[in-house]
C-alpha positions, -999 to +999 in steps of 0.1 A: -295+245+067-302+267+037-338+278+029-331+279-009-329+317-013-299+329-031-297+361-011-306+360+025-336+381+033-347+386-003-381+377-017-396+375-052-405+409-065-384+428-040-362+456-052-329+468-037-342+503-034-372+525-038-373+543-072-373+577-056-342+571-035-312+572-058-328+579-092-349+604-110-376+594-134-371+603-171-389+634-183-423+625-198-452+641-214-489+632-217-505+628-251-543+627-254-560+603-279-596+599-288-614+569-304-646+568-325-665+556-295-657+589-277-632+575-252-604+598-242-571+583-232-540+601-217-509+581-227-475+590-212-444+590-235-408+600-230-404+637-236-380+632-265-402+607-284-425+616-313-459+602-304-476+578-329-505+591-349-528+563-337-529+543-304-552+514-294-579+527-270-574+510-236-612+508-231-625+494-263-595+484-283-604+505-314-578+528-329-576+563-313-561+594-329-547+628-319-576+648-334-607+649-312-629+660-341-618+633-366-609+601-347-598+571-369-626+548-381-635+515-364-614+485-372-630+459-394-637+429-372-628+396-388-646+365-377-628+339-357-609+314-378-598+280-367-564+265-372-579+243-400-593+274-418-558+289-419-543+256-431-569+254-459-560+289-470-524+278-475-528+243-489-551+227-515-570+194-509-544+176-531-516+189-509-533+178-478-539+143-492-502+140-502-491+150-467-515+126-451-503+097-474-467+105-465-474+105-428-494+072-430-465+056-450-441+066-422-464+052-395-469+019-414-431+016-420-424+022-383-450-004-372-436-029-397-402-027-380-415-030-344 
């Protein structure tokens, strides 16, 4: 009787070989970033890639830059907006009333048939 595994002896997350057995990792280099809060982050990139000017600090989430003396400024924090607030930015009250009237007409029509 089958246990349901496609390959006998395999499990979720297993790999066919260890990474160091038949492969060699790509060449990398470490780039150091600093944020306005003074956090220092070492980020690894492929050796042939040009590192970005800014990177999000893994500790505080603020932008971090390559220059220790002049890190980028803090991001402006925006207050939380609900779904309704975003909808109100896109549609006027008249648009909302028209959409509601259309939806109610469809519901009334459907109920009249049933």
